[in-house]
N, C-alpha and C positions, 0 to 999 in steps of 0.2 A: 438565669436559666431560660427566661423567655427569649432573650436575645440569641442564645445558642440555637434554640428551635427555629427562630426566624432565619438564621444563617443556614441551617441545615435545609430548611424548606427552599431557600433560594438556590442552593447547590443542586438539590434534587430537580427543581424546575429547569435549571440550565441543562442538566443531564438529559432530561426528557426532551427538551427542545433540540439538543444535538442528535438524539436518536431519531426524532421525527424528520430531521433534515435528511438523514440517510434512508430511512424506511419510506419517506414520502417521495422517493425518486423511483423512476422506472428504469429497468435495465435495458439499454439499447444494444450493447454488444459486450462480449468478454473475450479475453485471450484464450488460446489453447491451453490445456493443462501443462504445467511445467513443474518438475520436481525441484524443490528448494530445500536446502539444509537437511537432506536425507529423508524428506517426507514424501508421502504419496503425492503424485502429481495433482495439482489443482490449478484453476485459473488464477493469474496473478494481477491482472488488470481488468477493471470493469469500466465501461463507458455508461454513465447514467445521466438521465435527464430529470431535473426537478420540475415537476408539474406546476407547483405554486409560483415559482419564480421564472419558469421557462428558461432555465440555464442548463448548460451541459457541464458535467464534471467527470473527472477520471479518478477512479479509486484504485490505489496501489495496495495489494493484499500481501503482506510480508509475514513469514513465520516468526514467532517470538515466544520462546519458552514452550509451554503446552498449548498455547493458543495462537492468535494472529493479531497483527496490528494493521488497521486500515487507515491509509493516508489519503485524504481527498485533495486532489489537485484541480485547479481551474485549467482551462484550455491553454492559456499562455504558459503556465508552469509545466504542463505536460509536454508542450512543444519544446521547451528548453531542456527538459530531461531527455527527450528523444534525441535532440541534437547532440547532447553530451554523450549519450550512449553510442551514437554513430561515430563521433569523433574518436572515442575510446577504441572501438573495434577497428577503425581505419588505422590508428596509430599502432595498435598491438598486432594486427594482422593474424597470421596463423597461430601465434602463441596464445591468443585470447580464446581460441576454440579448444585448446587442449586442457584436460583436467589437470589440476595441480599435482606435481610429483611429490611423493612423501620424502621427508627429510631423511638422509642417511645417518644412522647412528655410528659414532666412532667405535671402531673395533679395538678391544683391549689387548 
């Protein structure tokens, strides 16, 4: 029983440490509001600076179920993601800008 409480305490402490990492950072910039997954438009990328470590991070905010998922990327990963997005848009051209067409149902 005592071991279970110790394990729970460690998990809670790790969770609090992760929250402090995000809340201990100041917002430098954020993207314009973008509607995703049929939701009301909101910013999807934040540029944050952690004061304690003096590092810069990018936070990707993605809709998931009723809430959202925040993915923190360091500068190198954010640059790689941006390059991949540009490559995708360049390859797809005009088709990437069009909304998806609904599937046609077979007529009986």
